[in-house]
CHARMM internal coordinates of N, CA and C (Angstrom, degrees):
IC EDIT
DIST 1 N 1 CA 1.4382
DIST 1 CA 1 C 1.5532
ANGL 1 N 1 CA 1 C 105.94
DIST 1 C 2 N 1.2922
ANGL 1 CA 1 C 2 N 115.97
DIHE 1 N 1 CA 1 C 2 N 128.54
DIST 2 N 2 CA 1.4567
ANGL 1 C 2 N 2 CA 121.52
DIHE 1 CA 1 C 2 N 2 CA 176.93
DIST 2 CA 2 C 1.5145
ANGL 2 N 2 CA 2 C 109.27
DIHE 1 C 2 N 2 CA 2 C -96.58
DIST 2 C 3 N 1.3286
ANGL 2 CA 2 C 3 N 115.16
DIHE 2 N 2 CA 2 C 3 N 123.10
DIST 3 N 3 CA 1.4517
ANGL 2 C 3 N 3 CA 120.87
DIHE 2 CA 2 C 3 N 3 CA -178.56
DIST 3 CA 3 C 1.4919
ANGL 3 N 3 CA 3 C 111.49
DIHE 2 C 3 N 3 CA 3 C -93.92
DIST 3 C 4 N 1.3268
ANGL 3 CA 3 C 4 N 116.76
DIHE 3 N 3 CA 3 C 4 N 147.72
DIST 4 N 4 CA 1.4676
ANGL 3 C 4 N 4 CA 120.91
DIHE 3 CA 3 C 4 N 4 CA 177.64
DIST 4 CA 4 C 1.5264
ANGL 4 N 4 CA 4 C 107.15
DIHE 3 C 4 N 4 CA 4 C -136.12
DIST 4 C 5 N 1.3281
ANGL 4 CA 4 C 5 N 113.99
DIHE 4 N 4 CA 4 C 5 N 159.39
DIST 5 N 5 CA 1.4721
ANGL 4 C 5 N 5 CA 118.99
DIHE 4 CA 4 C 5 N 5 CA 178.44
DIST 5 CA 5 C 1.5152
ANGL 5 N 5 CA 5 C 110.93
DIHE 4 C 5 N 5 CA 5 C -68.89
DIST 5 C 6 N 1.3221
ANGL 5 CA 5 C 6 N 117.34
DIHE 5 N 5 CA 5 C 6 N 139.65
DIST 6 N 6 CA 1.4742
ANGL 5 C 6 N 6 CA 119.18
DIHE 5 CA 5 C 6 N 6 CA 177.55
DIST 6 CA 6 C 1.5155
ANGL 6 N 6 CA 6 C 110.35
DIHE 5 C 6 N 6 CA 6 C -66.55
DIST 6 C 7 N 1.3171
ANGL 6 CA 6 C 7 N 115.98
DIHE 6 N 6 CA 6 C 7 N 157.94
DIST 7 N 7 CA 1.4554
ANGL 6 C 7 N 7 CA 119.59
DIHE 6 CA 6 C 7 N 7 CA 176.14
DIST 7 CA 7 C 1.5292
ANGL 7 N 7 CA 7 C 109.64
DIHE 6 C 7 N 7 CA 7 C -65.56
DIST 7 C 8 N 1.3017
ANGL 7 CA 7 C 8 N 115.16
DIHE 7 N 7 CA 7 C 8 N 160.13
DIST 8 N 8 CA 1.4688
ANGL 7 C 8 N 8 CA 118.93
DIHE 7 CA 7 C 8 N 8 CA -177.65
DIST 8 CA 8 C 1.5201
ANGL 8 N 8 CA 8 C 113.14
DIHE 7 C 8 N 8 CA 8 C -63.04
DIST 8 C 9 N 1.3327
ANGL 8 CA 8 C 9 N 116.92
DIHE 8 N 8 CA 8 C 9 N -35.81
DIST 9 N 9 CA 1.4772
ANGL 8 C 9 N 9 CA 120.11
DIHE 8 CA 8 C 9 N 9 CA 176.81
DIST 9 CA 9 C 1.5193
ANGL 9 N 9 CA 9 C 112.22
DIHE 8 C 9 N 9 CA 9 C -62.93
DIST 9 C 10 N 1.3543
ANGL 9 CA 9 C 10 N 116.23
DIHE 9 N 9 CA 9 C 10 N -42.23
DIST 10 N 10 CA 1.4623
ANGL 9 C 10 N 10 CA 120.51
DIHE 9 CA 9 C 10 N 10 CA 178.43
DIST 10 CA 10 C 1.5257
ANGL 10 N 10 CA 10 C 110.20
DIHE 9 C 10 N 10 CA 10 C -63.00
DIST 10 C 11 N 1.3095
ANGL 10 CA 10 C 11 N 115.95
DIHE 10 N 10 CA 10 C 11 N -42.31
DIST 11 N 11 CA 1.4533
ANGL 10 C 11 N 11 CA 120.67
DIHE 10 CA 10 C 11 N 11 CA 179.97
DIST 11 CA 11 C 1.5204
ANGL 11 N 11 CA 11 C 111.55
DIHE 10 C 11 N 11 CA 11 C -63.09
DIST 11 C 12 N 1.3227
ANGL 11 CA 11 C 12 N 117.81
DIHE 11 N 11 CA 11 C 12 N -44.56
DIST 12 N 12 CA 1.4505
ANGL 11 C 12 N 12 CA 122.21
DIHE 11 CA 11 C 12 N 12 CA -179.70
DIST 12 CA 12 C 1.5533
ANGL 12 N 12 CA 12 C 111.90
DIHE 11 C 12 N 12 CA 12 C -65.15
DIST 12 C 13 N 1.3292
ANGL 12 CA 12 C 13 N 116.48
DIHE 12 N 12 CA 12 C 13 N -38.84
DIST 13 N 13 CA 1.4791
ANGL 12 C 13 N 13 CA 118.67
DIHE 12 CA 12 C 13 N 13 CA 177.28
DIST 13 CA 13 C 1.5299
ANGL 13 N 13 CA 13 C 110.50
DIHE 12 C 13 N 13 CA 13 C -62.14
DIST 13 C 14 N 1.3475
ANGL 13 CA 13 C 14 N 116.03
DIHE 13 N 13 CA 13 C 14 N -42.20
DIST 14 N 14 CA 1.4782
ANGL 13 C 14 N 14 CA 119.90
DIHE 13 CA 13 C 14 N 14 CA 177.62
DIST 14 CA 14 C 1.5117
ANGL 14 N 14 CA 14 C 111.93
DIHE 13 C 14 N 14 CA 14 C -62.92
DIST 14 C 15 N 1.3379
ANGL 14 CA 14 C 15 N 116.76
DIHE 14 N 14 CA 14 C 15 N -40.61
DIST 15 N 15 CA 1.4366
ANGL 14 C 15 N 15 CA 121.24
DIHE 14 CA 14 C 15 N 15 CA 178.97
DIST 15 CA 15 C 1.5468
ANGL 15 N 15 CA 15 C 110.53
DIHE 14 C 15 N 15 CA 15 C -64.95
DIST 15 C 16 N 1.3154
ANGL 15 CA 15 C 16 N 117.06
DIHE 15 N 15 CA 15 C 16 N -40.89
DIST 16 N 16 CA 1.4622
ANGL 15 C 16 N 16 CA 121.69
DIHE 15 CA 15 C 16 N 16 CA 178.66
DIST 16 CA 16 C 1.5280
ANGL 16 N 16 CA 16 C 110.39
DIHE 15 C 16 N 16 CA 16 C -64.18
DIST 16 C 17 N 1.3272
ANGL 16 CA 16 C 17 N 117.69
DIHE 16 N 16 CA 16 C 17 N -41.51
DIST 17 N 17 CA 1.4684
ANGL 16 C 17 N 17 CA 120.13
DIHE 16 CA 16 C 17 N 17 CA 178.49
DIST 17 CA 17 C 1.5308
ANGL 17 N 17 CA 17 C 110.17
DIHE 16 C 17 N 17 CA 17 C -63.31
DIST 17 C 18 N 1.3255
ANGL 17 CA 17 C 18 N 117.80
DIHE 17 N 17 CA 17 C 18 N -42.19
DIST 18 N 18 CA 1.4528
ANGL 17 C 18 N 18 CA 120.47
DIHE 17 CA 17 C 18 N 18 CA 177.19
DIST 18 CA 18 C 1.5136
ANGL 18 N 18 CA 18 C 111.72
DIHE 17 C 18 N 18 CA 18 C -65.48
DIST 18 C 19 N 1.3111
ANGL 18 CA 18 C 19 N 117.93
DIHE 18 N 18 CA 18 C 19 N -40.17
DIST 19 N 19 CA 1.4711
ANGL 18 C 19 N 19 CA 120.75
DIHE 18 CA 18 C 19 N 19 CA 176.32
DIST 19 CA 19 C 1.4956
ANGL 19 N 19 CA 19 C 112.97
DIHE 18 C 19 N 19 CA 19 C -62.98
DIST 19 C 20 N 1.3369
ANGL 19 CA 19 C 20 N 116.38
DIHE 19 N 19 CA 19 C 20 N -41.42
DIST 20 N 20 CA 1.4572
ANGL 19 C 20 N 20 CA 119.48
DIHE 19 CA 19 C 20 N 20 CA 176.93
DIST 20 CA 20 C 1.5385
ANGL 20 N 20 CA 20 C 111.82
DIHE 19 C 20 N 20 CA 20 C -62.10
DIST 20 C 21 N 1.3301
ANGL 20 CA 20 C 21 N 115.82
DIHE 20 N 20 CA 20 C 21 N -37.70
DIST 21 N 21 CA 1.4772
ANGL 20 C 21 N 21 CA 118.82
DIHE 20 CA 20 C 21 N 21 CA 177.56
DIST 21 CA 21 C 1.5093
ANGL 21 N 21 CA 21 C 110.70
DIHE 20 C 21 N 21 CA 21 C -64.30
DIST 21 C 22 N 1.3347
ANGL 21 CA 21 C 22 N 118.29
DIHE 21 N 21 CA 21 C 22 N -40.17
DIST 22 N 22 CA 1.4715
ANGL 21 C 22 N 22 CA 120.67
DIHE 21 CA 21 C 22 N 22 CA 179.06
DIST 22 CA 22 C 1.5143
ANGL 22 N 22 CA 22 C 111.09
DIHE 21 C 22 N 22 CA 22 C -67.56
DIST 22 C 23 N 1.3413
ANGL 22 CA 22 C 23 N 116.41
DIHE 22 N 22 CA 22 C 23 N -44.36
DIST 23 N 23 CA 1.4765
ANGL 22 C 23 N 23 CA 119.12
DIHE 22 CA 22 C 23 N 23 CA 179.55
DIST 23 CA 23 C 1.5131
ANGL 23 N 23 CA 23 C 110.95
DIHE 22 C 23 N 23 CA 23 C -63.96
DIST 23 C 24 N 1.3199
ANGL 23 CA 23 C 24 N 116.18
DIHE 23 N 23 CA 23 C 24 N -37.41
DIST 24 N 24 CA 1.4613
ANGL 23 C 24 N 24 CA 120.83
DIHE 23 CA 23 C 24 N 24 CA 179.85
DIST 24 CA 24 C 1.5375
ANGL 24 N 24 CA 24 C 110.48
DIHE 23 C 24 N 24 CA 24 C -68.62
DIST 24 C 25 N 1.3113
ANGL 24 CA 24 C 25 N 117.74
DIHE 24 N 24 CA 24 C 25 N -37.25
DIST 25 N 25 CA 1.4468
ANGL 24 C 25 N 25 CA 122.27
DIHE 24 CA 24 C 25 N 25 CA -179.80
DIST 25 CA 25 C 1.5262
ANGL 25 N 25 CA 25 C 111.59
DIHE 24 C 25 N 25 CA 25 C -61.78
DIST 25 C 26 N 1.3160
ANGL 25 CA 25 C 26 N 116.71
DIHE 25 N 25 CA 25 C 26 N -39.91
DIST 26 N 26 CA 1.4724
ANGL 25 C 26 N 26 CA 119.90
DIHE 25 CA 25 C 26 N 26 CA -177.39
DIST 26 CA 26 C 1.5375
ANGL 26 N 26 CA 26 C 111.98
DIHE 25 C 26 N 26 CA 26 C -94.39
DIST 26 C 27 N 1.3241
ANGL 26 CA 26 C 27 N 118.45
DIHE 26 N 26 CA 26 C 27 N 7.93
DIST 27 N 27 CA 1.4404
ANGL 26 C 27 N 27 CA 120.87
DIHE 26 CA 26 C 27 N 27 CA 172.34
DIST 27 CA 27 C 1.5272
ANGL 27 N 27 CA 27 C 114.77
DIHE 26 C 27 N 27 CA 27 C 78.49
DIST 27 C 28 N 1.3305
ANGL 27 CA 27 C 28 N 117.02
DIHE 27 N 27 CA 27 C 28 N 11.05
DIST 28 N 28 CA 1.4471
ANGL 27 C 28 N 28 CA 120.47
DIHE 27 CA 27 C 28 N 28 CA 179.64
DIST 28 CA 28 C 1.5263
ANGL 28 N 28 CA 28 C 111.26
DIHE 27 C 28 N 28 CA 28 C -75.52
DIST 28 C 29 N 1.3178
ANGL 28 CA 28 C 29 N 114.90
DIHE 28 N 28 CA 28 C 29 N -34.45
DIST 29 N 29 CA 1.4486
ANGL 28 C 29 N 29 CA 121.41
DIHE 28 CA 28 C 29 N 29 CA -178.11
DIST 29 CA 29 C 1.5217
ANGL 29 N 29 CA 29 C 108.55
DIHE 28 C 29 N 29 CA 29 C -139.42
DIST 29 C 30 N 1.2808
ANGL 29 CA 29 C 30 N 117.62
DIHE 29 N 29 CA 29 C 30 N 137.19
DIST 30 N 30 CA 1.4741
ANGL 29 C 30 N 30 CA 120.93
DIHE 29 CA 29 C 30 N 30 CA 177.97
DIST 30 CA 30 C 1.5093
ANGL 30 N 30 CA 30 C 108.97
DIHE 29 C 30 N 30 CA 30 C -106.36
DIST 30 C 31 N 1.3256
ANGL 30 CA 30 C 31 N 116.71
DIHE 30 N 30 CA 30 C 31 N 110.67
DIST 31 N 31 CA 1.4506
ANGL 30 C 31 N 31 CA 122.00
DIHE 30 CA 30 C 31 N 31 CA -177.90
DIST 31 CA 31 C 1.5287
ANGL 31 N 31 CA 31 C 111.56
DIHE 30 C 31 N 31 CA 31 C -81.76
DIST 31 C 32 N 1.3094
ANGL 31 CA 31 C 32 N 117.68
DIHE 31 N 31 CA 31 C 32 N -34.84
DIST 32 N 32 CA 1.4451
ANGL 31 C 32 N 32 CA 120.68
DIHE 31 CA 31 C 32 N 32 CA 176.19
DIST 32 CA 32 C 1.5077
ANGL 32 N 32 CA 32 C 114.29
DIHE 31 C 32 N 32 CA 32 C 103.82
DIST 32 C 33 N 1.3257
ANGL 32 CA 32 C 33 N 119.65
DIHE 32 N 32 CA 32 C 33 N -8.99
DIST 33 N 33 CA 1.4477
ANGL 32 C 33 N 33 CA 120.54
DIHE 32 CA 32 C 33 N 33 CA 176.30
DIST 33 CA 33 C 1.5069
ANGL 33 N 33 CA 33 C 111.50
DIHE 32 C 33 N 33 CA 33 C -73.43
DIST 33 C 34 N 1.3196
ANGL 33 CA 33 C 34 N 116.83
DIHE 33 N 33 CA 33 C 34 N -27.10
DIST 34 N 34 CA 1.4638
ANGL 33 C 34 N 34 CA 120.12
DIHE 33 CA 33 C 34 N 34 CA 176.25
DIST 34 CA 34 C 1.4992
ANGL 34 N 34 CA 34 C 113.31
DIHE 33 C 34 N 34 CA 34 C 84.59
DIST 34 C 35 N 1.3142
ANGL 34 CA 34 C 35 N 118.66
DIHE 34 N 34 CA 34 C 35 N -13.22
DIST 35 N 35 CA 1.4511
ANGL 34 C 35 N 35 CA 120.56
DIHE 34 CA 34 C 35 N 35 CA -178.70
DIST 35 CA 35 C 1.5288
ANGL 35 N 35 CA 35 C 109.51
DIHE 34 C 35 N 35 CA 35 C -136.16
DIST 35 C 36 N 1.3261
ANGL 35 CA 35 C 36 N 116.29
DIHE 35 N 35 CA 35 C 36 N 112.65
DIST 36 N 36 CA 1.4361
ANGL 35 C 36 N 36 CA 120.37
DIHE 35 CA 35 C 36 N 36 CA -179.07
DIST 36 CA 36 C 1.5310
ANGL 36 N 36 CA 36 C 112.96
DIHE 35 C 36 N 36 CA 36 C -67.10
DIST 36 C 37 N 1.3287
ANGL 36 CA 36 C 37 N 114.59
DIHE 36 N 36 CA 36 C 37 N -28.02
DIST 37 N 37 CA 1.4715
ANGL 36 C 37 N 37 CA 118.72
DIHE 36 CA 36 C 37 N 37 CA 178.91
DIST 37 CA 37 C 1.5212
ANGL 37 N 37 CA 37 C 110.89
DIHE 36 C 37 N 37 CA 37 C -60.19
DIST 37 C 38 N 1.3121
ANGL 37 CA 37 C 38 N 117.12
DIHE 37 N 37 CA 37 C 38 N -35.78
DIST 38 N 38 CA 1.4752
ANGL 37 C 38 N 38 CA 121.24
DIHE 37 CA 37 C 38 N 38 CA -179.93
DIST 38 CA 38 C 1.5167
ANGL 38 N 38 CA 38 C 109.96
DIHE 37 C 38 N 38 CA 38 C -63.51
DIST 38 C 39 N 1.3348
ANGL 38 CA 38 C 39 N 117.77
DIHE 38 N 38 CA 38 C 39 N -43.74
DIST 39 N 39 CA 1.4738
ANGL 38 C 39 N 39 CA 121.67
DIHE 38 CA 38 C 39 N 39 CA 178.63
DIST 39 CA 39 C 1.5291
ANGL 39 N 39 CA 39 C 110.77
DIHE 38 C 39 N 39 CA 39 C -62.48
DIST 39 C 40 N 1.3240
ANGL 39 CA 39 C 40 N 116.07
DIHE 39 N 39 CA 39 C 40 N -46.33
DIST 40 N 40 CA 1.4834
ANGL 39 C 40 N 40 CA 119.23
DIHE 39 CA 39 C 40 N 40 CA 179.84
DIST 40 CA 40 C 1.5026
ANGL 40 N 40 CA 40 C 110.80
DIHE 39 C 40 N 40 CA 40 C -64.85
DIST 40 C 41 N 1.3231
ANGL 40 CA 40 C 41 N 117.63
DIHE 40 N 40 CA 40 C 41 N -40.14
DIST 41 N 41 CA 1.4515
ANGL 40 C 41 N 41 CA 120.91
DIHE 40 CA 40 C 41 N 41 CA 179.73
DIST 41 CA 41 C 1.5014
ANGL 41 N 41 CA 41 C 111.44
DIHE 40 C 41 N 41 CA 41 C -63.95
DIST 41 C 42 N 1.3242
ANGL 41 CA 41 C 42 N 117.73
DIHE 41 N 41 CA 41 C 42 N -41.92
DIST 42 N 42 CA 1.4737
ANGL 41 C 42 N 42 CA 121.83
DIHE 41 CA 41 C 42 N 42 CA 178.99
DIST 42 CA 42 C 1.5278
ANGL 42 N 42 CA 42 C 110.45
DIHE 41 C 42 N 42 CA 42 C -63.05
DIST 42 C 43 N 1.3081
ANGL 42 CA 42 C 43 N 117.81
DIHE 42 N 42 CA 42 C 43 N -42.93
DIST 43 N 43 CA 1.4573
ANGL 42 C 43 N 43 CA 121.27
DIHE 42 CA 42 C 43 N 43 CA 177.54
DIST 43 CA 43 C 1.5058
ANGL 43 N 43 CA 43 C 112.00
DIHE 42 C 43 N 43 CA 43 C -63.02
DIST 43 C 44 N 1.3136
ANGL 43 CA 43 C 44 N 117.12
DIHE 43 N 43 CA 43 C 44 N -43.15
DIST 44 N 44 CA 1.4709
ANGL 43 C 44 N 44 CA 120.91
DIHE 43 CA 43 C 44 N 44 CA -179.67
DIST 44 CA 44 C 1.5187
ANGL 44 N 44 CA 44 C 110.35
DIHE 43 C 44 N 44 CA 44 C -67.55
DIST 44 C 45 N 1.3182
ANGL 44 CA 44 C 45 N 118.91
DIHE 44 N 44 CA 44 C 45 N -44.77
DIST 45 N 45 CA 1.4503
ANGL 44 C 45 N 45 CA 121.90
DIHE 44 CA 44 C 45 N 45 CA 178.79
DIST 45 CA 45 C 1.5314
ANGL 45 N 45 CA 45 C 111.95
DIHE 44 C 45 N 45 CA 45 C -62.22
DIST 45 C 46 N 1.3249
ANGL 45 CA 45 C 46 N 115.77
DIHE 45 N 45 CA 45 C 46 N -37.37
DIST 46 N 46 CA 1.4834
ANGL 45 C 46 N 46 CA 120.26
DIHE 45 CA 45 C 46 N 46 CA 177.25
DIST 46 CA 46 C 1.5248
ANGL 46 N 46 CA 46 C 108.97
DIHE 45 C 46 N 46 CA 46 C -62.13
DIST 46 C 47 N 1.3247
ANGL 46 CA 46 C 47 N 117.96
DIHE 46 N 46 CA 46 C 47 N -42.52
DIST 47 N 47 CA 1.4640
ANGL 46 C 47 N 47 CA 119.97
DIHE 46 CA 46 C 47 N 47 CA 178.45
DIST 47 CA 47 C 1.5411
ANGL 47 N 47 CA 47 C 111.87
DIHE 46 C 47 N 47 CA 47 C -65.82
DIST 47 C 48 N 1.3463
ANGL 47 CA 47 C 48 N 116.59
DIHE 47 N 47 CA 47 C 48 N -42.03
DIST 48 N 48 CA 1.4403
ANGL 47 C 48 N 48 CA 119.03
DIHE 47 CA 47 C 48 N 48 CA 179.27
DIST 48 CA 48 C 1.5174
ANGL 48 N 48 CA 48 C 111.87
DIHE 47 C 48 N 48 CA 48 C -64.17
DIST 48 C 49 N 1.3118
ANGL 48 CA 48 C 49 N 117.61
DIHE 48 N 48 CA 48 C 49 N -44.46
DIST 49 N 49 CA 1.4674
ANGL 48 C 49 N 49 CA 121.73
DIHE 48 CA 48 C 49 N 49 CA 178.92
DIST 49 CA 49 C 1.5251
ANGL 49 N 49 CA 49 C 109.66
DIHE 48 C 49 N 49 CA 49 C -65.73
DIST 49 C 50 N 1.3254
ANGL 49 CA 49 C 50 N 116.88
DIHE 49 N 49 CA 49 C 50 N -40.51
DIST 50 N 50 CA 1.4699
ANGL 49 C 50 N 50 CA 121.01
DIHE 49 CA 49 C 50 N 50 CA 179.44
DIST 50 CA 50 C 1.5105
ANGL 50 N 50 CA 50 C 112.01
DIHE 49 C 50 N 50 CA 50 C -64.10
DIST 50 C 51 N 1.3293
ANGL 50 CA 50 C 51 N 116.92
DIHE 50 N 50 CA 50 C 51 N -30.33
DIST 51 N 51 CA 1.4719
ANGL 50 C 51 N 51 CA 121.03
DIHE 50 CA 50 C 51 N 51 CA 177.82
DIST 51 CA 51 C 1.5263
ANGL 51 N 51 CA 51 C 111.61
DIHE 50 C 51 N 51 CA 51 C -78.63
DIST 51 C 52 N 1.3129
ANGL 51 CA 51 C 52 N 116.79
DIHE 51 N 51 CA 51 C 52 N -35.37
DIST 52 N 52 CA 1.4504
ANGL 51 C 52 N 52 CA 120.95
DIHE 51 CA 51 C 52 N 52 CA -175.52
DIST 52 CA 52 C 1.5430
ANGL 52 N 52 CA 52 C 112.85
DIHE 51 C 52 N 52 CA 52 C -81.47
DIST 52 C 53 N 1.3178
ANGL 52 CA 52 C 53 N 116.53
DIHE 52 N 52 CA 52 C 53 N -33.35
DIST 53 N 53 CA 1.4609
ANGL 52 C 53 N 53 CA 121.83
DIHE 52 CA 52 C 53 N 53 CA -177.13
DIST 53 CA 53 C 1.5000
ANGL 53 N 53 CA 53 C 109.52
DIHE 52 C 53 N 53 CA 53 C -98.90
DIST 53 C 54 N 1.3224
ANGL 53 CA 53 C 54 N 115.70
DIHE 53 N 53 CA 53 C 54 N 122.35
DIST 54 N 54 CA 1.4691
ANGL 53 C 54 N 54 CA 118.76
DIHE 53 CA 53 C 54 N 54 CA -178.75
DIST 54 CA 54 C 1.5156
ANGL 54 N 54 CA 54 C 110.29
DIHE 53 C 54 N 54 CA 54 C -71.46
DIST 54 C 55 N 1.3216
ANGL 54 CA 54 C 55 N 116.18
DIHE 54 N 54 CA 54 C 55 N 133.66
DIST 55 N 55 CA 1.4570
ANGL 54 C 55 N 55 CA 121.69
DIHE 54 CA 54 C 55 N 55 CA 175.98
DIST 55 CA 55 C 1.5078
ANGL 55 N 55 CA 55 C 113.76
DIHE 54 C 55 N 55 CA 55 C 91.00
DIST 55 C 56 N 1.3343
ANGL 55 CA 55 C 56 N 118.00
DIHE 55 N 55 CA 55 C 56 N 7.56
DIST 56 N 56 CA 1.4825
ANGL 55 C 56 N 56 CA 119.22
DIHE 55 CA 55 C 56 N 56 CA -179.02
DIST 56 CA 56 C 1.4926
ANGL 56 N 56 CA 56 C 109.53
DIHE 55 C 56 N 56 CA 56 C -103.82
END
COOR INIT
IC SEED 1 N 1 CA 1 C
IC BUILD
């Protein structure tokens, strides 16, 4: 499998999801999912899929 860097939009969405999880953890922002792990997992999975799938 040949890996490639994710597009910049994909990377920024993953960073925003991680940032929301951090802000939610410290009570600065309430996202409403109730579980910060879900936000971090979504961001990480987005980066993994963006690296594995060309053009994402």
